[in-house]
C-alpha positions as CSV (number, residue, x, y, z in Angstrom):
1,M,0.0,-0.2,0.1
2,E,1.6,3.4,-0.8
3,T,1.3,6.6,1.0
4,S,-1.2,7.9,-1.1
5,E,-3.5,5.2,-0.3
6,L,-3.4,5.4,3.2
7,S,-6.8,7.2,4.4
8,L,-6.7,10.1,7.0
9,K,-8.7,7.4,9.2
10,D,-5.5,5.3,8.7
11,M,-3.2,7.8,9.4
12,H,-5.1,8.5,12.8
13,D,-5.7,5.0,13.8
14,Y,-1.6,4.4,13.4
15,A,-1.2,7.2,15.7
16,W,-3.6,6.6,18.2
17,N,-2.3,2.8,18.2
18,H,1.4,4.0,18.8
19,F,0.0,6.4,21.8
20,S,-2.5,3.7,23.4
21,L,0.4,1.3,23.0
22,H,3.0,3.5,24.7
23,A,0.8,5.3,27.2
24,K,-0.3,1.9,28.5
25,Q,3.4,0.7,28.7
26,R,4.1,3.8,30.7
27,I,1.4,2.9,33.5
28,S,2.7,-0.5,33.3
29,V,6.4,0.4,34.0
30,F,5.5,2.8,36.6
31,N,3.4,-0.2,38.6
32,F,6.3,-2.3,38.1
33,F,8.6,0.4,39.4
34,L,6.3,0.8,42.5
35,S,6.3,-2.7,43.3
36,I,10.2,-3.1,43.4
37,S,10.6,0.1,45.1
38,A,8.0,-1.2,47.8
39,L,10.2,-4.2,48.3
40,L,13.4,-2.7,48.2
41,T,12.2,-0.1,51.0
42,T,10.8,-2.6,53.1
43,G,14.3,-4.5,52.7
44,L,15.9,-1.4,53.9
45,L,13.8,-0.6,56.5
46,A,14.1,-4.2,58.1
47,T,18.0,-3.3,58.2
48,F,17.5,-0.7,60.8
49,Q,15.9,-3.1,63.3
50,P,18.3,-2.7,66.6
51,T,19.4,-6.3,66.4
52,F,20.2,-6.4,62.5
53,Q,24.1,-6.4,62.2
54,A,25.0,-6.5,58.3
55,H,24.6,-3.1,57.5
56,I,26.3,-3.9,54.5
57,I,22.9,-5.0,52.9
58,G,21.4,-1.5,53.6
59,I,23.9,-0.1,52.1
60,G,23.2,-2.2,49.2
61,L,19.6,-1.8,49.1
62,G,20.0,1.8,49.0
63,S,22.3,1.9,46.7
64,L,20.0,-0.2,44.4
65,M,17.1,1.9,45.2
66,I,19.1,4.7,43.6
67,L,19.9,2.8,40.7
68,V,16.5,1.6,40.2
69,S,14.7,5.1,40.3
70,Y,17.4,6.5,37.9
71,L,16.9,3.5,35.6
72,F,12.9,3.7,35.7
73,W,13.1,7.6,35.3
74,K,14.9,7.3,32.2
75,L,12.6,4.5,30.9
76,D,9.7,7.0,31.6
77,Q,11.4,9.7,29.8
78,R,11.7,7.4,26.6
79,T,8.3,6.4,26.7
80,R,7.2,9.8,27.2
81,Y,9.0,10.7,24.1
82,F,7.2,8.1,22.2
83,I,3.8,9.3,23.6
84,N,4.8,13.1,22.7
85,I,5.3,11.9,19.0
86,A,2.1,10.2,18.8
87,E,0.2,13.6,20.5
88,S,1.9,15.4,17.8
89,S,0.6,13.1,14.9
90,L,-2.7,13.3,16.7
91,A,-3.0,17.2,17.0
92,K,-2.0,17.3,13.3
93,H,-5.1,15.0,12.7
94,G,-7.1,17.3,15.0
95,T,-6.9,20.3,12.5
96,Y,-8.7,18.3,9.7
97,F,-11.6,18.3,11.7
98,P,-14.3,20.6,10.2
99,I,-14.5,22.6,13.1
100,G,-12.9,25.6,11.8
101,K,-9.1,26.7,11.4
102,S,-8.7,29.6,13.9
103,D,-5.3,29.5,16.0
104,N,-7.5,28.6,19.6
105,P,-8.5,25.0,19.3
106,D,-12.1,23.7,19.6
107,I,-12.7,21.1,22.7
108,R,-13.3,18.6,20.0
109,Q,-9.8,18.6,18.6
110,L,-8.9,16.8,21.9
111,V,-5.0,16.9,21.6
112,R,-4.6,20.4,20.4
113,W,-7.3,21.5,23.3
114,D,-5.1,19.6,26.0
115,E,-2.1,21.2,24.9
116,H,-3.9,24.8,24.9
117,E,-5.2,24.1,28.4
118,T,-1.4,22.7,29.5
119,L,-0.2,26.1,28.8
120,I,-3.1,27.8,30.9
121,R,-2.2,25.1,33.5
122,K,1.4,25.9,33.8
123,N,0.6,29.7,34.2
124,K,-1.4,28.7,37.0
125,R,1.1,26.5,38.7
126,L,3.3,29.2,38.8
127,R,1.2,31.4,40.4
128,N,-0.6,28.7,42.7
129,P,1.3,25.4,42.9
130,I,-0.5,23.9,45.6
131,S,-4.0,24.1,43.9
132,A,-2.7,23.5,40.2
133,N,-3.0,20.2,38.4
134,L,0.1,18.2,37.7
135,S,0.9,16.3,34.6
136,Y,1.6,12.4,35.0
137,A,5.3,13.4,34.1
138,S,5.6,15.7,36.9
139,I,4.0,13.4,39.5
140,F,6.1,10.4,38.1
141,N,9.2,12.5,38.7
142,L,8.4,13.3,41.9
143,V,7.7,9.5,42.9
144,Y,11.0,8.7,41.2
145,L,13.0,11.4,43.0
146,V,11.2,10.3,46.6
147,F,12.3,6.9,46.0
148,A,15.9,8.0,45.1
149,A,16.1,10.1,48.1
150,L,14.8,7.3,50.3
151,G,17.5,5.1,49.0
152,L,20.2,7.9,49.7
153,I,18.8,8.3,53.4
154,G,18.9,4.5,53.8
155,L,22.6,4.4,52.2
156,I,23.8,7.1,54.4
157,G,22.1,5.6,57.2
158,S,23.3,2.0,56.9
159,F,27.1,3.6,56.3
160,V,26.7,5.6,59.6
161,M,25.3,2.3,61.4
162,K,28.1,0.1,59.8
163,L,30.5,2.7,61.0
164,E,29.4,2.9,64.5
165,L,29.4,-1.1,64.8
166,T,32.6,-1.6,63.4
167,G,34.6,1.6,63.9
168,S,36.1,1.3,60.3
169,F,35.0,1.7,56.7
170,C,36.0,-1.8,56.2
171,F,32.9,-3.7,54.0
172,V,34.0,-7.0,55.2
């Protein structure tokens, strides 16, 4: 099939399928990150029990939490890139709707409308960050940052406890 044989509906469906695939993948990856992070956090907290002596495990778990947070954040950035490509294509298809060609999008042009509303939300967020709506990216980034910070706190705490226990920096 040549490009000229593709209808606008075919191109729209292709863009929508691309968007749908990566949006679902993004949520699945984030859920997997939350599961892994919950397990790592539980393990890290267990290393802070008063009777626990192998603080090297806490150092490893804290380091692993930081690494996992970073890697999943990078995966999220990559997936978001693919979503943005699909959204741009869908926005272009929205301009073909017989609604009018003004610079201000019509609400029936969903992706263009969302882009327009996002700009308004950004301005509101700058004026009042507490009540402003946050994007998925902002919320996900905050969660990645919180778990990385927990990993860093656990890493430092375990290192200090190991130092107090052994009186040296030796990891053996």
